[in-house]
N, C-alpha and C positions, 0 to 999 in steps of 0.2 A: 444327767450334770453335765455341762459344758466341757466340753475336751482341755477348754482353755484355764478355766478354772482348775481343773484336775492338774495342769501343767501348774499353777500358780501354788497348788497345796504339795506339788511334790517339789518345785524348788523349796518349799519352807521344809519341808519333811528333809529333804537330803543335807539341809545345813543343820539340821537340830540333829541327824540321826546320822549319816555316813552309809560306811560298809563296815559294819560290825566286824572286826576279824572272827569272835567268836563264832557268828556264823558261816564265815564264807570258809573257815576249818574243815567245817563237816559237809557242806555241800558246794558245787563248784559253781563260782560264779559264772552269771548267762557270759561275759566276756573271755572267762576262759575256755566255757567250752566249743564256743563261736571259734577261739585261736587255735583249740583243739583240731577244728574242722579246715581250718587254714593250712595247718601245721601239716594233718594229711594229704591234704592237696598238692603242698609245695614237694614233697617227700615225692609221691607218686606220678606226679604227672611233671613236675620240672627239672628234667635228666641232664646231665653236663654234656654227655652223647649229641643232643641233638642239636641242630644248628636255631639259630636266632630266632627266625623265623618263625618256626616252628614252635619253638617256646612263647615267645609272643601272641599267637592264637591259640595258644592251649593255656594262656595266662589270663585270655580275652575271656574265653569258654568258661573258664573254673569262676571267675569274678563276677560274670553274667550268672551263673549258677549261683553263689553265693548270695546275689542280690533277689533273685526269682523266689528262694527258700527264705528269705528274710521277710519279704513282702509277702508270701503264702502265711508263714506264721503270724505275721503282724494281721493278717485277715484272720485268721483262724480264732485269735486271742481275741480282737475285736467281735467278731461272731458271738463271742463264748459270753464273754464278758456283759454284753448288751442282751443277752437271752438271761443272764442272771440279775434276780435283786438286789442293788447296791453292788451292780458288776464293777462300778465306776470304782471301787477299791481295787478291783484287782488289777484295772488300766494306772491305778494311782502307784502301788506297790512296783509293778515293772518300767512304770518313768523313773520313780525313784531309785530305782537300783541300777537302773542305767546310766545317771547324774551323775557326775565324779566332782562335785564343787568339795564339799567337806573334806572327804580324803585328798583333793588338792592341795586343801589348805592345811589338811595338818601333815602333810608331807614338807611341803616348803615352809613352814613353821618347824617339824624339825631340822631343817637344816636351819635356820636363824640361832636357834638355840645350841645347836652344834659347833657354830663359828665361834660362840662363846665361849665354849669349851679348848678350844683347840683346834689345831690343823687335820690332825690324825680323824678326828671326829667327823671334821667336816666333809673331808673326802669319803668318807665310808657312807656318811648321809647323801652325800649328794649323787651318788656311785647308784641309789635307787629311783632317781628320777628322770638322768641324762644319759647320753651316750658314750660323752667325753672320756678322756683318759684321766680318772681320780688325782692322778699323782704327778700329772701335769698341771696340776690347778692349785695357784698361790689362795689365800683368803677373798682378794678382791673379784678372782675368775671365777670362785665357786661363788660369792654374792651374786655377780652377773650371771651365772647359768641359771642357780636358784627364780631371776627374777624372772630370767627369759621363760624360761618354765611354767612359771604362774601366769604368764602374761599369753605364751602362744595356748595353754590346755585350758586358761577359760575359753577359748574358742572351742578347740575341739573336742572337751570332757562336759562342758557346759551353755555354752550358747548354739553349738551347732545342733547336740540331741536338741535342744529346748525348740530349735526354730523347726527343725523337721517332723517333730509330732505337734506344733503346733499348725504344718501346712498340710503334713499329710496323718498325723494319725499315729498310733502303733506300729501301720506298717511301714511309715516314713522313717520313725526314730529306730525302731529294729537293721532295715538298711543300711541307713548311715552308720551305726554300731560296728555291721556287719564290715562294710568299706572303708569304715577309720583304722577297723582290728588290722584289717587285709592290710592295708597301706603299712602301717607301725610293724607289719611281718614281712612283708614281699616289698614294699612301692620302695626298694633302695636300690643306687645305680651302682651297687655292689656286682662283681663278677656273676656271681649268681643270679641277680633277680631283676638286671638290669631291664632283660627282655622279661621275662615271667612276667614280673612285677610292676611291667609297664602300664597295662590298662586301669589297674588296682590306683596307682599313684595319681593318672589323670585324671579318674573319675573322682577319687577324691581330693583332687584341686578344686575340680569344677561345684562338688557338695558343700564344698567349705566355702565356697568363693563371698555370697551373701553374708554369714553368719562371721567372717574374719573381719570385717568391715564393719560391722554393726558391734561386734567386739571392742575394736578398735574405739569406736565412738564412746560407748558406756565409760570404759576406761579412762578416757579423754576426759569426759565430762566427772569425775570420780577425782578429779589430779589436785582439787581442793583438801580432800580428805587427809593428801601427803604435803601440806602447804603448795601444792603447785598452781600453775592455771590452764584452765582449760585449752585458752586461744594457744599456747605455746604448746599443747600435748598435742594439738590438731594441726598446727604448725610441721612440727616434726616428724610425726604420722604422715604428712601429706610429701613433706619432702623426701623422705628417707626410705619408708615403705618399701617403693619400687625400687629400691636398689639391694633389697634383703635376698637371699637365693632361691627362697620360698614366695610363691605369688600371693601368699595366705598369711603365713604366721610372722609376715614384717608390720601387720597395720597393727595388729594387739601388743607387739613387743615396740615398736618406734613407739606408739601413745605411750605406753610408760615409759618407757627414756624420756620421752619428752613431760610426762607429770612428775616423775622424780628428780628432773635433771640429771641423769646420769647417764654415761656411755654404754650401748648395751652392744652386743654381737661381739662384731672384730672378731682375729686370727681365734681357730678353736682347733684342738688337737683330738682326732676320732678315730682309735684303733693304729695309733701311731702315724695316721697321717693330718698335716697340719691345713684346715680350709680357711683360705685368708679373703675373709667378708670384710668388707667395709665397715666402719661403726655406725650404728643409731646414736644420731646426735652427738656426733664426734666430740662438738663442744663442750658435753656437761663433765660432771666429772668422772674420770675414768677409775677410779680405786673404790667402788661403792662394799659397804661394810654389812655387819649384821643388822645396822638400826635401819638403811636404804631397804634391805630385804624386810623388814616388818614395816615400812611404809608402804611398801609395795604391797603387802598383806592389808591395810588398813585401803589403801584402794581396791583392792580385789573385792575387799567387803562391799564398800560401795557401788563396784560394778551389777554386782549380784542381787544388790537391792535395788538397781534401777529396772535390770532385767525383771526380776520379781513386779515392780511397778509395772512395767511395759507389758506384761503376761495378762495382770489383774485387769487391767486399764482395756486392754482388746477384749478380755473375757466379758467387762460390763458393757463395753461397745455390739458386741453378737447380741448379750444377752437385751440387751434395750431396743435395736434392730430385729 
């Protein structure tokens, strides 16, 4: 079976099943195992006593070794599954596990429900998916954070893994997940990771360049599901995405802001430090609510269906020619 058909089936399987908590309580999730390796490397190689230049070199060597190991594992799995009857089912399982579409939907849906119950519940729930100081967030700030997380992680957790699997198969998928996990753990501008995590952050930016813009396109096209207009979403995305502090996250976030006509981003507090970013779609509703989070979830479902249609169309074209 074409690996693109496997991708299409995996997108459906992830949407239906997601990450069963009962399973991952018994065995470690692959991303958790990747994280354990990265944590070990960080503790072993990233010494505060070393000068910045040495930490940058060691960080570059470490992330390179991590990517080589992930690519090698992907090649081994590909060869193993290719030699097995119905080996595509093994590939399907790996891809489904490494997509995060359903789990993202579930987390953000929980934020919307918590907002309806009250601020304390909403702060507790949003703390599971963002790094902002929850006690500093009011209702609209929590809604913004949930919508932004949904848009950004649609790119990181769904579109980018699907893209790299489509391009390079299992080696590409595993390498991307290893790199993205490294960026989330050590790719920060904090004193500890500014040097050691620089290579991980830069490579993750490069790996997400195309997926982020594809994600923005899919989100904008799904705007009518939230009562929005694709043209407006495209305009806001083109105008405001370059002003985001991330070279990639701004594209799906600005598209979502335009699709919902809400203002996203803006000043935010992380670990006591205020980050004064400009708003995306500054003329939009500055106080989104749980209803807007649910509108964002409708856009998200539509964007996922568009991605599925794209994967199936590419699979059909490859099979045809």
